[in-house]
PATI-838840 format. One line per 10 residues: number of its first residue (from 1); their letters; for each residue x, y, z of C-alpha. Coordinates in nm, 4 decimals. Layout:
N
NUM) a) X,Y,Z | ... .
//
This chain:
272
1) xxxxxxxxxx) -0.4475,-1.1618,-0.0179 | -0.0802,-1.2561,0.0301 | 0.0303,-1.0004,-0.2272 | -0.0777,-0.7176,-0.0120 | 0.1199,-0.8320,0.2960 | 0.4271,-0.8939,0.0663 | 0.4281,-0.5807,-0.1439 | 0.2976,-0.2999,0.0657 | 0.4348,-0.1628,0.3867 | 0.1031,-0.1634,0.5712 .
11) xxxxxxxxxx) 0.0606,0.2089,0.5137 | -0.3043,0.1941,0.5616 | -0.5374,-0.0691,0.7107 | -0.9031,-0.0310,0.6439 | -0.9746,-0.2557,0.9503 | -0.7605,-0.0517,1.1899 | -0.9124,0.0542,1.5181 | -1.0134,0.4008,1.5694 | -0.7695,0.6474,1.7396 | -0.9380,0.8454,2.0209 .
21) xxxxxxxxxx) -0.7717,1.1260,2.2070 | -0.7269,1.0109,2.5677 | -0.7233,1.3584,2.7140 | -1.0830,1.4181,2.5954 | -1.2116,1.1390,2.8068 | -1.1404,1.3302,3.1147 | -1.3959,1.5947,2.9940 | -1.6601,1.3132,2.9250 | -1.6035,1.3681,2.5492 | -1.4230,1.1792,2.2779 .
31) xxxxxxxxxx) -1.2944,1.3607,1.9704 | -1.1802,1.1914,1.6559 | -0.9693,1.4130,1.4305 | -0.9705,1.4025,1.0505 | -0.8354,1.6224,0.7797 | -1.1622,1.8047,0.7243 | -1.3660,1.7934,1.0443 | -1.3779,1.6904,1.4133 | -1.6048,1.4143,1.5142 | -1.7314,1.4188,1.8789 .
41) xxxxxxxxxx) -1.9072,1.1617,2.0973 | -2.0684,1.2713,2.4208 | -2.1432,1.0726,2.7252 | -1.8274,0.8554,2.7526 | -1.6881,0.8104,3.1012 | -1.3313,0.7904,3.2006 | -1.2509,0.4332,3.1095 | -0.9859,0.4023,3.3885 | -1.2924,0.3697,3.6113 | -1.4108,0.0788,3.3976 .
51) xxxxxxxxxx) -1.7695,0.2003,3.3963 | -2.0529,0.0528,3.1835 | -2.1370,0.3200,2.9201 | -2.5107,0.2498,2.9575 | -2.5898,0.2206,3.3266 | -2.2572,0.3427,3.4714 | -2.2096,0.0349,3.6743 | -1.8497,-0.0055,3.7797 | -1.6982,-0.3204,3.6101 | -1.4693,-0.5504,3.7934 .
61) xxxxxxxxxx) -1.2143,-0.5368,3.5061 | -1.1772,-0.3367,3.1773 | -1.3153,-0.5477,2.8793 | -1.0699,-0.6135,2.6030 | -1.3377,-0.7165,2.3602 | -1.7053,-0.6782,2.3019 | -1.8707,-0.7843,2.6264 | -2.2181,-0.7892,2.8020 | -2.2613,-0.5635,3.1111 | -2.3467,-0.7888,3.4067 .
71) xxxxxxxxxx) -2.5966,-0.5369,3.5344 | -2.7968,-0.3983,3.2357 | -2.7122,-0.6828,3.0020 | -2.6269,-0.4391,2.7196 | -2.3286,-0.5081,2.4983 | -2.0257,-0.2819,2.5444 | -1.8137,-0.2096,2.2479 | -1.4404,-0.1483,2.2500 | -1.2220,0.0913,2.0499 | -0.8462,0.1603,2.0941 .
81) xxxxxxxxxx) -0.7405,0.4933,2.2275 | -0.4768,0.7095,2.0637 | -0.1223,0.6580,2.1798 | -0.2359,0.4260,2.4593 | -0.3138,0.0698,2.5415 | -0.6265,0.1743,2.7160 | -0.9729,0.1098,2.5358 | -1.2740,0.3260,2.5313 | -1.6037,0.1560,2.6351 | -1.8837,0.2480,2.3995 .
91) xxxxxxxxxx) -2.2479,0.1971,2.3563 | -2.3504,0.0274,2.0326 | -2.4750,0.3609,1.8896 | -2.1416,0.5362,1.9828 | -1.9393,0.2520,1.8312 | -2.1350,0.2537,1.5039 | -2.0760,0.6448,1.4875 | -1.7137,0.5863,1.5212 | -1.7082,0.3007,1.2688 | -1.8982,0.5125,1.0265 .
101) xxxxxxxxxx) -1.6502,0.7966,1.0672 | -1.3501,0.5581,1.0094 | -1.5290,0.4248,0.6965 | -1.5736,0.7773,0.5627 | -1.2197,0.8748,0.6282 | -1.1021,0.5440,0.4586 | -1.3072,0.6071,0.1568 | -1.1845,0.9751,0.1309 | -0.8216,0.8640,0.1431 | -0.8578,0.5269,-0.0374 .
111) xxxxxxxxxx) -0.5896,0.4976,-0.3010 | -0.3674,0.7707,-0.1761 | -0.0813,0.5396,-0.0711 | -0.0629,0.3885,-0.4066 | 0.0954,0.7162,-0.5349 | 0.2344,0.8829,-0.2175 | 0.5870,0.7319,-0.2636 | 0.6019,0.9148,-0.6016 | 0.5617,1.2556,-0.4451 | 0.1921,1.2993,-0.4819 .
121) xxxxxxxxxx) 0.0662,1.5088,-0.1817 | -0.2488,1.4203,-0.0126 | -0.3814,1.7743,-0.1021 | -0.3370,1.6953,-0.4685 | -0.4923,1.3578,-0.4339 | -0.8069,1.4860,-0.2567 | -0.8307,1.7763,-0.5094 | -0.8178,1.5331,-0.8036 | -1.0872,1.3205,-0.6397 | -1.3133,1.6236,-0.5999 .
131) xxxxxxxxxx) -1.2469,1.7377,-0.9669 | -1.3472,1.3793,-1.0869 | -1.6595,1.3889,-0.8723 | -1.7715,1.7134,-1.0052 | -1.7026,1.6056,-1.3714 | -1.8374,1.2508,-1.3512 | -2.0517,1.2477,-1.0498 | -1.8843,0.9170,-0.9121 | -1.8484,0.9206,-0.5303 | -1.6086,0.6276,-0.5010 .
141) xxxxxxxxxx) -1.3755,0.7443,-0.7775 | -1.0420,0.6391,-0.6112 | -0.9370,0.3850,-0.8684 | -0.9979,0.6310,-1.1647 | -0.8025,0.9013,-0.9752 | -0.5066,0.6775,-0.8897 | -0.4891,0.5659,-1.2528 | -0.4924,0.9374,-1.3785 | -0.2212,1.0097,-1.1386 | -0.0142,0.7166,-1.2434 .
151) xxxxxxxxxx) -0.0321,0.8304,-1.6093 | 0.0537,1.1767,-1.5175 | 0.3610,1.0531,-1.3311 | 0.4657,0.8598,-1.6438 | 0.4719,1.1803,-1.8525 | 0.6375,1.3803,-1.5807 | 0.9183,1.1261,-1.5395 | 0.9528,1.0166,-1.8976 | 1.3385,1.0625,-1.8876 | 1.4025,0.8723,-1.5597 .
161) xxxxxxxxxx) 1.3936,0.5026,-1.6528 | 1.4544,0.3839,-1.3009 | 1.1599,0.5677,-1.1753 | 0.9439,0.4635,-1.4785 | 1.0221,0.1122,-1.3906 | 0.8841,0.1593,-1.0349 | 0.5722,0.3359,-1.1587 | 0.4958,0.0641,-1.4130 | 0.5477,-0.1927,-1.1508 | 0.3041,-0.0198,-0.9143 .
171) xxxxxxxxxx) 0.0639,0.0087,-1.1902 | 0.0870,-0.3726,-1.2449 | 0.0127,-0.4403,-0.8766 | -0.2679,-0.1931,-0.8730 | -0.4596,-0.3371,-1.1659 | -0.4032,-0.6923,-1.0378 | -0.5851,-0.5960,-0.7192 | -0.8698,-0.4884,-0.9550 | -0.8799,-0.8407,-1.0998 | -0.7143,-0.7399,-1.4267 .
181) xxxxxxxxxx) -0.4296,-0.8858,-1.6294 | -0.1038,-0.6939,-1.5354 | 0.1440,-0.8740,-1.7584 | 0.1783,-0.5723,-2.0056 | 0.2727,-0.3402,-1.7131 | 0.5169,-0.5923,-1.5793 | 0.6819,-0.6070,-1.9210 | 0.6887,-0.2228,-1.9438 | 0.8602,-0.2285,-1.5948 | 1.1182,-0.4719,-1.7126 .
191) xxxxxxxxxx) 1.1902,-0.2830,-2.0229 | 1.2367,0.0435,-1.8275 | 1.4888,-0.1349,-1.6165 | 1.6749,-0.2473,-1.9148 | 1.6737,0.1023,-2.0541 | 1.8329,0.2348,-1.7392 | 2.0977,-0.0271,-1.7646 | 2.1548,0.0553,-2.1361 | 2.2394,0.4142,-2.0515 | 2.4761,0.3182,-1.7771 .
201) xxxxxxxxxx) 2.6539,0.0665,-2.0060 | 2.6938,0.3177,-2.2777 | 2.8618,0.5631,-2.0381 | 3.1094,0.3070,-1.8979 | 3.4341,0.1677,-2.0453 | 3.3329,-0.1785,-1.9226 | 3.1366,-0.4450,-2.1038 | 2.8257,-0.5656,-1.9234 | 2.5748,-0.8518,-1.9496 | 2.2410,-0.8895,-1.7948 .
211) xxxxxxxxxx) 2.1536,-1.1510,-1.5303 | 1.8057,-1.2736,-1.4338 | 1.7302,-1.2386,-1.0593 | 1.4632,-1.4525,-0.8895 | 1.3286,-1.4571,-0.5394 | 1.4010,-1.7342,-0.2900 | 1.0416,-1.8373,-0.2954 | 0.9832,-1.8064,-0.6711 | 0.7928,-2.0785,-0.8440 | 0.9820,-2.3584,-1.0341 .
221) xxxxxxxxxx) 0.9302,-2.1912,-1.3728 | 1.0941,-1.8760,-1.2480 | 1.3743,-2.0578,-1.0688 | 1.4679,-2.2368,-1.3956 | 1.5915,-1.8938,-1.5209 | 1.7836,-1.8083,-1.2010 | 2.1151,-1.6274,-1.2612 | 2.0839,-1.6886,-1.6320 | 2.3365,-1.4563,-1.8251 | 2.2559,-1.2857,-2.1599 .
231) xxxxxxxxxx) 2.3396,-0.9833,-2.3620 | 2.1281,-0.6759,-2.3172 | 1.9906,-0.7397,-2.6645 | 1.8745,-1.0799,-2.5676 | 1.7251,-0.9398,-2.2464 | 1.5146,-0.6934,-2.4543 | 1.3306,-0.9980,-2.5889 | 1.1859,-0.9969,-2.2341 | 1.2109,-1.3522,-2.0896 | 1.1239,-1.1616,-1.7652 .
241) xxxxxxxxxx) 0.8489,-1.1315,-1.6569 | 0.7647,-1.4997,-1.6781 | 0.4213,-1.5514,-1.8336 | 0.4045,-1.9051,-1.6862 | 0.4765,-1.7914,-1.3270 | 0.2705,-1.9910,-1.0726 | 0.3723,-1.7977,-0.7606 | 0.0837,-1.7623,-0.5044 | 0.0859,-1.3835,-0.5230 | -0.0464,-1.4230,-0.8757 .
251) xxxxxxxxxx) 0.2433,-1.2863,-1.1023 | 0.6062,-1.2959,-1.1556 | 0.8456,-1.0881,-0.9425 | 1.1658,-1.1800,-1.1333 | 1.3790,-0.8836,-1.2449 | 1.7077,-0.8027,-1.4221 | 2.0526,-0.7286,-1.2818 | 2.3621,-0.5922,-1.4684 | 2.6981,-0.7623,-1.4358 | 3.0407,-0.6728,-1.5763 .
261) xxxxxxxxxx) 3.1935,-0.9208,-1.8249 | 3.5240,-1.0933,-1.7253 | 3.7735,-1.2957,-1.9263 | 3.8861,-1.6527,-1.8483 | 4.1292,-1.5023,-1.6054 | 3.8663,-1.3221,-1.4098 | 3.9739,-0.9798,-1.5422 | 3.7167,-0.7156,-1.6281 | 3.6800,-0.6663,-2.0144 | 3.7012,-0.3185,-2.1487 .
271) xx) 3.5335,-0.1868,-2.4633 | 3.7817,-0.1946,-2.7516 .
//
């Protein structure tokens, strides 16, 4: 979905190729490291020799994708090596073992990057997953764990409106991926942004207004509000987010900015 390419920074790709330690190939063994265990595959020859993993026939060139050995006619599978452009040549059984390990590792860490930027450690995330599994018996409990951590972050950062806005927005994106309506959390994110502006305005000698900020590729409904100026009281009526947004990512990305008020001569207006 386009939203994932837009919003996230490609922190984790569930389709990424396995990273294999190149040095282990010299000893006819491949090792895949994980947080909890080491996964080994025996019988893999040094791929620099471009040998078929089945019949050990020397190949004319190193395959770059799934290929059939010209000698034994078995399919050779490819996996990327760690810190290298060289690929490991695997049998179908070996490739499936590696793929299974990748899938297990993905499921174990699934959801972690949703909360990592808010200071949640992987240790805490995995511990929470284990606690939820022991309590509820659900193996794939990543979504529940992420949501519980989000709510914990809201309580922990209740006095930081800027951070609250980020958390609510992340929650909005998260539940949208689950196929749920995220408009409420977009509104909470916008309100938290205004709350942060309110505090800054109150501590300043200047008078401020609020401006609606849209993206270059926003839909027509959102663009109709571009650079609209209003008081902070008017902004609290929440014209942003736009309920009628038709952007392809699925929801409104408009936000608020704060600007100082100037008189007809362009001079900043001070509070009386």
